[in-house]
OpenMM code with the backbone's topology and positions (N, CA, C; nanometers):
from openmm import Vec3, app, unit

residues = "MET SER ALA ARG VAL ALA MET ALA GLY VAL LEU PHE LEU ALA LEU ALA ALA CYS GLY GLY SER GLU LYS SER SER ALA ASP GLY ALA PRO SER ALA SER ALA ALA VAL PRO VAL VAL SER VAL ALA PRO ALA ALA ALA PRO VAL ALA PRO GLU PRO ALA PRO ALA ALA ALA PRO ALA PRO ALA ALA THR LEU ALA SER PHE THR GLY ASP ALA ALA ARG GLY ARG THR LEU PHE THR GLN CYS ARG ALA CYS HIS SER ASP VAL ALA GLY THR ASN GLY ILE GLY PRO SER LEU HIS GLY ILE ILE GLY ARG THR ALA GLY SER VAL PRO GLY TYR ALA TYR SER PRO ALA ASN LYS ALA SER GLN ARG ILE TRP ASP ARG GLU ALA VAL PHE THR TYR LEU GLU SER PRO MET ARG SER ILE PRO GLY THR LYS MET THR PHE LEU MET ALA ASN PRO GLN GLN ARG ALA ASP VAL ILE THR TYR LEU GLU THR LEU ARG".split()
positions = [
    Vec3(7.6534, 5.9796, -3.9030),
    Vec3(7.6157, 6.0203, -3.9948),
    Vec3(7.5362, 5.9484, -4.0229),
    Vec3(7.4398, 5.9402, -4.0997),
    Vec3(7.3307, 5.8758, -4.1515),
    Vec3(7.4024, 5.8552, -4.3014),
    Vec3(7.3217, 5.7470, -4.3443),
    Vec3(7.3863, 5.6485, -4.4414),
    Vec3(7.3389, 5.7207, -4.5834),
    Vec3(7.2960, 5.8372, -4.5989),
    Vec3(7.2729, 5.8532, -4.6849),
    Vec3(7.3630, 5.9679, -4.7099),
    Vec3(7.4120, 6.0364, -4.6576),
    Vec3(7.5388, 6.1530, -4.6695),
    Vec3(7.5898, 6.0709, -4.6581),
    Vec3(7.6521, 5.9620, -4.6028),
    Vec3(7.7936, 5.8687, -4.6220),
    Vec3(7.8016, 5.8476, -4.7490),
    Vec3(7.6718, 5.7816, -4.8584),
    Vec3(7.6761, 5.7253, -4.9742),
    Vec3(7.6988, 5.8298, -5.0816),
    Vec3(7.6726, 5.9902, -5.0627),
    Vec3(7.6670, 6.0678, -5.1371),
    Vec3(7.8250, 6.1638, -5.1261),
    Vec3(7.8582, 6.0883, -4.9845),
    Vec3(8.0020, 6.1590, -5.0077),
    Vec3(8.1010, 6.0520, -5.1154),
    Vec3(8.0669, 5.9231, -5.0453),
    Vec3(8.1363, 5.8178, -5.1744),
    Vec3(8.0802, 5.8609, -5.3009),
    Vec3(7.9731, 5.8369, -5.3131),
    Vec3(7.9747, 5.8743, -5.4968),
    Vec3(8.0500, 6.0050, -5.5326),
    Vec3(8.0792, 6.1318, -5.4879),
    Vec3(8.1572, 6.2627, -5.4787),
    Vec3(8.2521, 6.2386, -5.4877),
    Vec3(8.3578, 6.1700, -5.4502),
    Vec3(8.4474, 6.0838, -5.3897),
    Vec3(8.5137, 6.0434, -5.5398),
    Vec3(8.3964, 5.9359, -5.5591),
    Vec3(8.4376, 5.8401, -5.6897),
    Vec3(8.4483, 5.9417, -5.8069),
    Vec3(8.3548, 6.0359, -5.8310),
    Vec3(8.2986, 6.0908, -5.9443),
    Vec3(8.4379, 6.2150, -5.9413),
    Vec3(8.4961, 6.2246, -5.8340),
    Vec3(8.6198, 6.3412, -5.8125),
    Vec3(8.7228, 6.3047, -5.8713),
    Vec3(8.7519, 6.1492, -5.8197),
    Vec3(8.8864, 6.0836, -5.8433),
    Vec3(8.8814, 6.0558, -5.9811),
    Vec3(8.7864, 6.0595, -6.0461),
    Vec3(8.7321, 5.9910, -6.1983),
    Vec3(8.7306, 6.1474, -6.3282),
    Vec3(8.7263, 6.2223, -6.2658),
    Vec3(8.7134, 6.3909, -6.3295),
    Vec3(8.8703, 6.3560, -6.3948),
    Vec3(8.9891, 6.3526, -6.3754),
    Vec3(9.0866, 6.3519, -6.4456),
    Vec3(9.1185, 6.3190, -6.5480),
    Vec3(9.0731, 6.1779, -6.5799),
    Vec3(9.1093, 6.1327, -6.6783),
    Vec3(9.0363, 6.1492, -6.8057),
    Vec3(8.9383, 6.2207, -6.7993),
    Vec3(8.8736, 6.1818, -6.8974),
    Vec3(8.8835, 6.2768, -7.0552),
    Vec3(8.8388, 6.1859, -7.0669),
    Vec3(8.8710, 6.2457, -7.2499),
    Vec3(8.8650, 6.3663, -7.3359),
    Vec3(8.8593, 6.4430, -7.4080),
    Vec3(8.7944, 6.5823, -7.4125),
    Vec3(8.8557, 6.5813, -7.5909),
    Vec3(8.7126, 6.6215, -7.6899),
    Vec3(8.7752, 6.6343, -7.7856),
    Vec3(8.8080, 6.7710, -7.8258),
    Vec3(8.8163, 6.7982, -7.9273),
    Vec3(8.9057, 6.9443, -7.9395),
    Vec3(8.8537, 7.0783, -7.9215),
    Vec3(8.7322, 7.0545, -7.8875),
    Vec3(8.6267, 7.2105, -7.8237),
    Vec3(8.6805, 7.1766, -7.6839),
    Vec3(8.7140, 7.1307, -7.6484),
    Vec3(8.7570, 7.0890, -7.5012),
    Vec3(8.6359, 7.0343, -7.4413),
    Vec3(8.4821, 6.9732, -7.4687),
    Vec3(8.4174, 6.9283, -7.4262),
    Vec3(8.4531, 6.7392, -7.3930),
    Vec3(8.3993, 6.7237, -7.3145),
    Vec3(8.4293, 6.5544, -7.3070),
    Vec3(8.3798, 6.4796, -7.3917),
    Vec3(8.4494, 6.3540, -7.4560),
    Vec3(8.3900, 6.3260, -7.5961),
    Vec3(8.2997, 6.2461, -7.5284),
    Vec3(8.2364, 6.1653, -7.5942),
    Vec3(8.1159, 6.0768, -7.6089),
    Vec3(8.1860, 5.9349, -7.5942),
    Vec3(8.3087, 5.9401, -7.6043),
    Vec3(8.3530, 5.8160, -7.5986),
    Vec3(8.3621, 5.7835, -7.4559),
    Vec3(8.4030, 5.8815, -7.3816),
    Vec3(8.4725, 5.9286, -7.2456),
    Vec3(8.4254, 5.7859, -7.1356),
    Vec3(8.4683, 5.7304, -7.1024),
    Vec3(8.4302, 5.6168, -7.0213),
    Vec3(8.3601, 5.7032, -6.8593),
    Vec3(8.2706, 5.6013, -6.8559),
    Vec3(8.1577, 5.6651, -6.7340),
    Vec3(8.1682, 5.6182, -6.5956),
    Vec3(8.2640, 5.5654, -6.5366),
    Vec3(8.2670, 5.5370, -6.4454),
    Vec3(8.1627, 5.4675, -6.3571),
    Vec3(8.1633, 5.3408, -6.3355),
    Vec3(7.9968, 5.2699, -6.2935),
    Vec3(8.0473, 5.2693, -6.0845),
    Vec3(7.9988, 5.3162, -5.9984),
    Vec3(8.0606, 5.3188, -5.8393),
    Vec3(7.9594, 5.2120, -5.8159),
    Vec3(7.9705, 5.0916, -5.7292),
    Vec3(7.9075, 5.0101, -5.6941),
    Vec3(7.8701, 5.0290, -5.5363),
    Vec3(7.7820, 5.1102, -5.4719),
    Vec3(7.7557, 5.1522, -5.3064),
    Vec3(7.6382, 5.0259, -5.2787),
    Vec3(7.7071, 5.0164, -5.1507),
    Vec3(7.6202, 4.8972, -5.0998),
    Vec3(7.4970, 4.9765, -5.0837),
    Vec3(7.3637, 4.8933, -5.0620),
    Vec3(7.2527, 4.9709, -5.0314),
    Vec3(7.2369, 5.0238, -4.9028),
    Vec3(7.1758, 5.1354, -4.8166),
    Vec3(7.1785, 5.1379, -4.7246),
    Vec3(7.1440, 5.0315, -4.6122),
    Vec3(7.1441, 5.0240, -4.5127),
    Vec3(7.0731, 4.9198, -4.4080),
    Vec3(6.9342, 5.0300, -4.3982),
    Vec3(6.8194, 4.9355, -4.3803),
    Vec3(6.6884, 4.9975, -4.3654),
    Vec3(6.6667, 5.0269, -4.2381),
    Vec3(6.6470, 5.1613, -4.2433),
    Vec3(6.6283, 5.1818, -4.0702),
    Vec3(6.5233, 5.1053, -3.9568),
    Vec3(6.5747, 5.0857, -3.8338),
    Vec3(6.4900, 5.0219, -3.8109),
    Vec3(6.3933, 5.0450, -3.6931),
    Vec3(6.2632, 4.9926, -3.7180),
    Vec3(6.1265, 5.0762, -3.7115),
    Vec3(6.1250, 5.0515, -3.5525),
    Vec3(6.0878, 5.1949, -3.4213),
    Vec3(6.0878, 5.1541, -3.3093),
    Vec3(5.9808, 5.0644, -3.3353),
    Vec3(6.0032, 4.9549, -3.1888),
    Vec3(5.9356, 4.8925, -3.1186),
    Vec3(5.7603, 4.9648, -3.0622),
    Vec3(5.6837, 4.9092, -3.1979),
    Vec3(5.5139, 4.9607, -3.1293),
    Vec3(5.5379, 4.9926, -2.9693),
    Vec3(5.4498, 5.0907, -2.9668),
    Vec3(5.3958, 5.1175, -2.7923),
    Vec3(5.3131, 4.9933, -2.7558),
    Vec3(5.2802, 4.9863, -2.6697),
    Vec3(5.1880, 4.8845, -2.6181),
    Vec3(5.0517, 4.9086, -2.6196),
    Vec3(4.9393, 4.8705, -2.6733),
    Vec3(4.8338, 4.9128, -2.7499),
    Vec3(4.7484, 4.9580, -2.5912),
    Vec3(4.6937, 5.0390, -2.5777),
    Vec3(4.6105, 5.1189, -2.4336),
    Vec3(4.5023, 5.0610, -2.4024),
    Vec3(4.4799, 4.9943, -2.3301),
    Vec3(4.3125, 4.9499, -2.2931),
    Vec3(4.2674, 5.0584, -2.3314),
    Vec3(4.1298, 5.0071, -2.3587),
    Vec3(3.9925, 5.1098, -2.4283),
    Vec3(3.9632, 5.1536, -2.3025),
    Vec3(3.8942, 5.2501, -2.3134),
    Vec3(3.8632, 5.3738, -2.2154),
    Vec3(3.7279, 5.3265, -2.1672),
    Vec3(3.7482, 5.2579, -2.0410),
    Vec3(3.6172, 5.2545, -1.9307),
    Vec3(3.4972, 5.3542, -1.9949),
    Vec3(3.3571, 5.2112, -2.0380),
    Vec3(3.2278, 5.3291, -2.0699),
    Vec3(3.2241, 5.3793, -1.9607),
    Vec3(3.1516, 5.4969, -1.9489),
    Vec3(3.1144, 5.5960, -1.8446),
    Vec3(2.9922, 5.4606, -1.8296),
    Vec3(2.9667, 5.5168, -1.6921),
    Vec3(2.8316, 5.4450, -1.6149),
    Vec3(2.7389, 5.5876, -1.5280),
    Vec3(2.6235, 5.5583, -1.5395),
    Vec3(2.5328, 5.6717, -1.4808),
    Vec3(2.5857, 5.6707, -1.3707),
    Vec3(2.6576, 5.5925, -1.2916),
    Vec3(2.6747, 5.6638, -1.1199),
    Vec3(2.7995, 5.7287, -1.1521),
    Vec3(2.8914, 5.7604, -1.2522),
    Vec3(2.9891, 5.8986, -1.2558),
    Vec3(2.9032, 6.0484, -1.2741),
    Vec3(2.7715, 6.0298, -1.2601),
    Vec3(2.7374, 6.1373, -1.3080),
    Vec3(2.6248, 6.2160, -1.2341),
    Vec3(2.5676, 6.2925, -1.2136),
    Vec3(2.4894, 6.3316, -1.1417),
    Vec3(2.3867, 6.4219, -1.1612),
    Vec3(2.2857, 6.3860, -1.2698),
    Vec3(2.1534, 6.4213, -1.3407),
    Vec3(2.1313, 6.5366, -1.2578),
    Vec3(2.0505, 6.6240, -1.3908),
    Vec3(2.0205, 6.7738, -1.3391),
    Vec3(1.8909, 6.7472, -1.3673),
    Vec3(1.7120, 6.7318, -1.2544),
    Vec3(1.5728, 6.7419, -1.3637),
    Vec3(1.5431, 6.8433, -1.4436),
    Vec3(1.6043, 6.9617, -1.3774),
    Vec3(1.5718, 7.0849, -1.4710),
    Vec3(1.6219, 7.1100, -1.5992),
    Vec3(1.7682, 7.0711, -1.6485),
    Vec3(1.8786, 7.0911, -1.7467),
    Vec3(1.8046, 6.8778, -1.8510),
    Vec3(1.7295, 6.8662, -1.7322),
    Vec3(1.6610, 6.7198, -1.8731),
    Vec3(1.5512, 6.7776, -1.9353),
    Vec3(1.5043, 6.8346, -1.8184),
    Vec3(1.3229, 6.8866, -1.9042),
    Vec3(1.3349, 6.9441, -1.9794),
    Vec3(1.4619, 7.0430, -2.0040),
    Vec3(1.5218, 7.1232, -2.1364),
    Vec3(1.5632, 7.0105, -2.2505),
    Vec3(1.6348, 6.9250, -2.2321),
    Vec3(1.7258, 6.7934, -2.3040),
    Vec3(1.6187, 6.7650, -2.4063),
    Vec3(1.4966, 6.7170, -2.3223),
    Vec3(1.3918, 6.6276, -2.3293),
    Vec3(1.3169, 6.6837, -2.4834),
    Vec3(1.3222, 6.8302, -2.4341),
    Vec3(1.2033, 6.8663, -2.6391),
    Vec3(1.2524, 6.8186, -2.7597),
    Vec3(1.4067, 6.7318, -2.7355),
    Vec3(1.5017, 6.6434, -2.8539),
    Vec3(1.3989, 6.4841, -2.8767),
    Vec3(1.3254, 6.4339, -2.7157),
    Vec3(1.3093, 6.3305, -2.7624),
    Vec3(1.1396, 6.4161, -2.7767),
    Vec3(1.0846, 6.4503, -2.7885),
    Vec3(0.9266, 6.5055, -2.7885),
    Vec3(0.9634, 6.4653, -2.9571),
    Vec3(1.0226, 6.4939, -3.0196),
    Vec3(0.9802, 6.4435, -3.1923),
    Vec3(0.9122, 6.2999, -3.1768),
    Vec3(0.9392, 6.2434, -3.1259),
    Vec3(0.8995, 6.1222, -3.1105),
    Vec3(0.7609, 6.0455, -2.9421),
    Vec3(0.8435, 6.0882, -2.8676),
    Vec3(0.7770, 6.0243, -2.7089),
    Vec3(0.7270, 6.2197, -2.7110),
    Vec3(0.6363, 6.1359, -2.5754),
    Vec3(0.5502, 6.2208, -2.5087),
    Vec3(0.6053, 6.1984, -2.3548),
    Vec3(0.5964, 6.2365, -2.2384),
    Vec3(0.6557, 6.2762, -2.0812),
    Vec3(0.4362, 6.2581, -2.0557),
    Vec3(0.3833, 6.2291, -2.1018),
    Vec3(0.2093, 6.1966, -2.0608),
    Vec3(0.2133, 6.0826, -2.0812),
    Vec3(0.1469, 6.0807, -1.9594),
    Vec3(0.0960, 5.9024, -1.9539),
    Vec3(-0.0103, 5.8607, -2.0215),
    Vec3(-0.0519, 5.7390, -2.1138),
    Vec3(-0.1017, 5.7174, -2.2302),
    Vec3(-0.1027, 5.7788, -2.3252),
    Vec3(0.0085, 5.8931, -2.3752),
    Vec3(0.0106, 5.9620, -2.4622),
    Vec3(0.1892, 5.8882, -2.5171),
    Vec3(0.1248, 5.8444, -2.6736),
    Vec3(0.2123, 5.7798, -2.7636),
    Vec3(0.2195, 5.8245, -2.8821),
    Vec3(0.3829, 5.8754, -2.9134),
    Vec3(0.3610, 5.9186, -3.0244),
    Vec3(0.4152, 5.7846, -3.1550),
    Vec3(0.5491, 5.8871, -3.2208),
    Vec3(0.6139, 5.7889, -3.3168),
    Vec3(0.7037, 5.6932, -3.2258),
    Vec3(0.6754, 5.7158, -3.1169),
    Vec3(0.7558, 5.6125, -3.0033),
    Vec3(0.6913, 5.6020, -2.8834),
    Vec3(0.6685, 5.5499, -2.7727),
    Vec3(0.5698, 5.4833, -2.6587),
    Vec3(0.6123, 5.6509, -2.5316),
    Vec3(0.5303, 5.6568, -2.5539),
    Vec3(0.5216, 5.7226, -2.3906),
    Vec3(0.5987, 5.7348, -2.2883),
    Vec3(0.6900, 5.8292, -2.2227),
    Vec3(0.8192, 5.7664, -2.1505),
    Vec3(0.7651, 5.8299, -2.0277),
    Vec3(0.5990, 5.8361, -1.9946),
    Vec3(0.6002, 5.8607, -1.8260),
    Vec3(0.6217, 5.7580, -1.7896),
    Vec3(0.6294, 5.7353, -1.6549),
    Vec3(0.6458, 5.6042, -1.5828),
    Vec3(0.7588, 5.5513, -1.6566),
    Vec3(0.8217, 5.5302, -1.7215),
    Vec3(1.0091, 5.4654, -1.8259),
    Vec3(1.0240, 5.3502, -1.6737),
    Vec3(1.1185, 5.4832, -1.5619),
    Vec3(1.2054, 5.4196, -1.4602),
    Vec3(1.1306, 5.3054, -1.4303),
    Vec3(1.1303, 5.2011, -1.4255),
    Vec3(1.0902, 5.0488, -1.3578),
    Vec3(1.0101, 5.0018, -1.4175),
    Vec3(0.9556, 5.0104, -1.5443),
    Vec3(0.9050, 4.9696, -1.6814),
    Vec3(0.9393, 4.8649, -1.7374),
    Vec3(0.9179, 4.7988, -1.7670),
    Vec3(0.9490, 4.6767, -1.8507),
    Vec3(0.9372, 4.7076, -2.0223),
    Vec3(1.0264, 4.6648, -2.0624),
    Vec3(1.0614, 4.6931, -2.1936),
    Vec3(0.9192, 4.6975, -2.3034),
    Vec3(0.8891, 4.6882, -2.4160),
    Vec3(0.7478, 4.6930, -2.4389),
    Vec3(0.6473, 4.6679, -2.4276),
    Vec3(0.5852, 4.7403, -2.2542),
    Vec3(0.4559, 4.7321, -2.2284),
    Vec3(0.3840, 4.8194, -2.2043),
    Vec3(0.3754, 4.9300, -2.2608),
    Vec3(0.2948, 5.0456, -2.2879),
    Vec3(0.1634, 4.9813, -2.3893),
    Vec3(0.0559, 5.0524, -2.3175),
    Vec3(-0.0362, 4.9622, -2.4053),
    Vec3(-0.1288, 5.0477, -2.5346),
    Vec3(-0.0842, 5.0343, -2.6464),
    Vec3(-0.1350, 5.1021, -2.7490),
    Vec3(-0.0536, 5.1215, -2.8007),
    Vec3(0.1101, 5.0845, -2.7930),
    Vec3(0.1938, 5.1264, -2.8747),
    Vec3(0.2388, 4.9639, -2.9347),
    Vec3(0.3127, 4.9745, -3.0815),
    Vec3(0.3050, 4.9046, -3.1586),
    Vec3(0.5072, 4.8893, -3.1497),
    Vec3(0.5550, 4.8110, -3.0146),
    Vec3(0.7128, 4.8304, -3.0174),
    Vec3(0.7657, 4.7154, -3.1641),
    Vec3(0.8800, 4.7144, -3.1551),
    Vec3(0.9792, 4.6318, -3.2704),
    Vec3(0.9439, 4.4877, -3.1800),
    Vec3(0.9840, 4.4140, -3.2729),
    Vec3(1.0092, 4.2891, -3.2285),
    Vec3(1.1053, 4.2079, -3.0766),
    Vec3(1.2299, 4.2665, -3.1329),
    Vec3(1.3364, 4.3251, -3.0465),
    Vec3(1.2887, 4.3680, -2.9025),
    Vec3(1.2235, 4.4782, -2.9392),
    Vec3(1.2626, 4.5448, -2.7639),
    Vec3(1.1516, 4.4729, -2.7241),
    Vec3(1.0272, 4.4391, -2.7536),
    Vec3(0.9289, 4.3752, -2.6726),
    Vec3(1.0066, 4.2345, -2.6636),
    Vec3(1.0591, 4.1053, -2.7048),
    Vec3(1.1140, 4.0405, -2.6776),
    Vec3(1.2134, 4.0270, -2.5740),
    Vec3(1.3163, 4.1213, -2.5549),
    Vec3(1.3804, 4.2158, -2.4514),
    Vec3(1.3612, 4.2028, -2.3068),
    Vec3(1.2111, 4.2188, -2.2970),
    Vec3(1.2062, 4.2248, -2.1901),
    Vec3(1.2894, 4.3255, -2.0189),
    Vec3(1.3620, 4.3686, -2.1081),
    Vec3(1.4142, 4.4668, -2.0291),
    Vec3(1.4126, 4.5201, -1.9094),
    Vec3(1.4349, 4.5472, -1.7682),
    Vec3(1.3609, 4.6044, -1.6988),
    Vec3(1.4236, 4.7367, -1.7379),
    Vec3(1.3857, 4.8801, -1.7346),
    Vec3(1.4265, 5.0345, -1.7379),
    Vec3(1.4429, 5.0802, -1.5690),
    Vec3(1.6342, 5.0308, -1.5810),
    Vec3(1.6049, 5.1154, -1.4384),
    Vec3(1.6763, 5.1899, -1.4885),
    Vec3(1.7815, 5.3046, -1.3932),
    Vec3(1.8598, 5.3851, -1.4412),
    Vec3(1.9581, 5.3659, -1.5629),
    Vec3(1.9963, 5.2616, -1.4778),
    Vec3(2.1559, 5.2403, -1.5859),
    Vec3(2.0915, 5.1882, -1.7268),
    Vec3(1.9853, 5.0809, -1.7412),
    Vec3(1.9872, 5.0427, -1.8823),
    Vec3(1.9069, 5.1294, -1.9536),
    Vec3(1.8353, 5.2261, -1.8897),
    Vec3(1.8237, 5.3827, -1.9908),
    Vec3(1.9695, 5.4818, -2.0195),
    Vec3(2.0338, 5.4601, -1.9664),
    Vec3(2.1634, 5.5307, -1.9956),
    Vec3(2.2461, 5.4585, -2.0870),
    Vec3(2.2219, 5.3232, -2.0629),
    Vec3(2.3377, 5.2395, -2.1610),
    Vec3(2.2580, 5.2233, -2.3163),
    Vec3(2.1305, 5.2176, -2.3010),
    Vec3(2.0340, 5.2156, -2.4265),
    Vec3(2.0599, 5.3716, -2.5044),
    Vec3(2.0406, 5.5079, -2.4591),
    Vec3(2.0306, 5.6558, -2.5303),
    Vec3(2.1781, 5.6500, -2.5951),
    Vec3(2.2702, 5.5751, -2.5263),
    Vec3(2.4190, 5.5577, -2.5915),
    Vec3(2.4148, 5.5553, -2.7563),
    Vec3(2.3747, 5.4124, -2.7287),
    Vec3(2.3206, 5.3680, -2.8748),
    Vec3(2.2239, 5.2811, -2.8413),
    Vec3(2.1034, 5.2994, -2.9017),
    Vec3(1.9869, 5.2017, -2.8932),
    Vec3(2.0110, 5.0830, -2.9671),
    Vec3(2.0394, 5.0616, -3.0895),
    Vec3(2.0506, 4.9518, -3.2048),
    Vec3(2.1953, 4.8909, -3.1352),
    Vec3(2.2685, 4.9575, -3.0372),
    Vec3(2.3572, 4.8252, -2.9938),
    Vec3(2.2954, 4.7785, -2.8436),
    Vec3(2.2390, 4.8651, -2.8117),
    Vec3(2.1569, 4.7637, -2.6469),
    Vec3(2.0563, 4.7164, -2.6948),
    Vec3(1.9744, 4.7025, -2.7956),
    Vec3(1.8440, 4.5681, -2.8684),
    Vec3(1.8558, 4.5852, -3.0179),
    Vec3(1.9853, 4.5029, -3.0481),
    Vec3(1.9709, 4.5229, -3.2229),
    Vec3(1.8121, 4.5040, -3.2599),
    Vec3(1.7775, 4.5346, -3.3749),
    Vec3(1.6452, 4.5183, -3.4022),
    Vec3(1.5557, 4.6194, -3.3858),
    Vec3(1.5836, 4.7348, -3.2899),
    Vec3(1.5382, 4.8075, -3.1836),
    Vec3(1.4638, 4.9520, -3.3492),
    Vec3(1.3827, 4.9913, -3.3203),
    Vec3(1.2972, 5.0900, -3.3761),
    Vec3(1.4011, 5.2237, -3.4152),
    Vec3(1.4316, 5.2614, -3.2794),
    Vec3(1.5104, 5.3966, -3.2048),
    Vec3(1.6286, 5.4173, -3.2888),
    Vec3(1.6366, 5.4740, -3.3178),
    Vec3(1.7861, 5.5505, -3.3772),
    Vec3(1.8362, 5.6744, -3.3665),
    Vec3(1.7630, 5.7865, -3.3049),
    Vec3(1.8419, 5.8499, -3.1853),
    Vec3(1.9270, 5.8229, -3.0962),
    Vec3(1.9871, 5.8587, -3.1063),
    Vec3(2.0991, 5.8454, -2.9960),
    Vec3(2.1518, 5.9722, -2.9003),
    Vec3(2.2353, 5.9378, -2.8047),
    Vec3(2.2598, 6.0833, -2.7079),
    Vec3(2.3762, 6.0233, -2.6940),
    Vec3(2.4605, 6.0940, -2.7348),
    Vec3(2.6029, 6.0563, -2.6797),
    Vec3(2.6799, 6.0885, -2.5746),
    Vec3(2.6612, 6.2421, -2.5690),
    Vec3(2.6876, 6.3071, -2.4686),
    Vec3(2.6586, 6.1953, -2.3214),
    Vec3(2.7439, 6.1880, -2.2252),
    Vec3(2.7138, 6.0836, -2.1092),
    Vec3(2.5834, 6.2101, -1.9845),
    Vec3(2.6463, 6.2951, -1.9710),
    Vec3(2.6029, 6.3937, -1.8743),
    Vec3(2.4504, 6.4021, -1.9062),
    Vec3(2.3850, 6.4912, -2.0841),
    Vec3(2.3250, 6.4567, -2.0730),
    Vec3(2.1910, 6.3602, -2.0643),
    Vec3(2.3197, 6.2418, -2.0997),
    Vec3(2.1556, 6.1296, -2.0635),
    Vec3(2.1572, 6.1439, -1.9114),
    Vec3(2.2375, 6.1592, -1.8481),
    Vec3(2.1907, 6.1854, -1.6211),
    Vec3(2.0533, 6.2462, -1.6539),
    Vec3(2.1007, 6.3980, -1.7204),
    Vec3(1.9945, 6.4973, -1.6978),
    Vec3(1.8909, 6.3976, -1.7674),
    Vec3(1.8125, 6.3754, -1.8606),
    Vec3(1.7593, 6.3510, -1.9220),
    Vec3(1.6608, 6.2213, -1.7949),
    Vec3(1.7562, 6.1102, -1.7781),
    Vec3(1.6886, 6.0167, -1.6427),
    Vec3(1.6580, 6.1250, -1.5196),
    Vec3(1.7605, 6.1692, -1.5197),
    Vec3(1.6993, 6.2261, -1.3883),
    Vec3(1.5432, 6.3382, -1.4131),
    Vec3(1.5175, 6.3703, -1.5113),
    Vec3(1.4442, 6.4127, -1.5522),
    Vec3(1.2694, 6.3250, -1.5326),
    Vec3(1.3030, 6.2052, -1.6515),
    Vec3(1.2302, 6.0597, -1.6797),
    Vec3(1.1814, 6.0068, -1.5059),
    Vec3(1.2412, 6.0695, -1.4215),
    Vec3(1.2737, 5.9506, -1.2922),
    Vec3(1.0899, 6.0740, -1.1737),
    Vec3(1.1355, 6.1803, -1.2640),
    Vec3(0.9825, 6.3243, -1.1850),
    Vec3(0.9008, 6.2388, -1.2589),
    Vec3(0.8598, 6.1797, -1.3594),
    Vec3(0.7316, 6.1479, -1.4382),
    Vec3(0.7084, 6.0643, -1.3959),
    Vec3(0.6118, 6.0604, -1.2506),
    Vec3(0.5435, 5.9260, -1.2088),
    Vec3(0.4300, 5.9400, -1.1781),
] * unit.nanometer
topology = app.Topology()
chain = topology.addChain("A")
for resn in residues:
    res = topology.addResidue(resn, chain)
    for name in ("N", "CA", "C"):
        topology.addAtom(name, app.Element.getBySymbol(name[0]), res)
């Protein structure tokens, strides 16, 4: 039986026991001077909260090795990248050309004005580095100019497989 049901029962019994001793006025209504019984009921014990479940370990970050890239899908997905990047050697846009990026050192395309953070990173753009960077460029290289991210790991694998064909 819950504490609330028990308390309601006690109140009901207390009020029922007091009902016969009411004074009535001449018209049969209880008089204003009739005493109202005061019932003191101990507060119900606070419910005990269940122990919290142990915190789940964070999901392991996806790695490129977990995915098989498809160059044809990657080429189609690269259309998103074309807003800023070219896949043609020597043709820079808002971002540097991505032709030959796999194996290249960050900040090394001639004629492109890199952010100081990107240039100073001296990162070698291997497949895993590009995979991580595309997931969150600003977290990967704080201070980079690139704001576009590609959250879907399969799409990142496909784009990287396409970029590998650009040699």
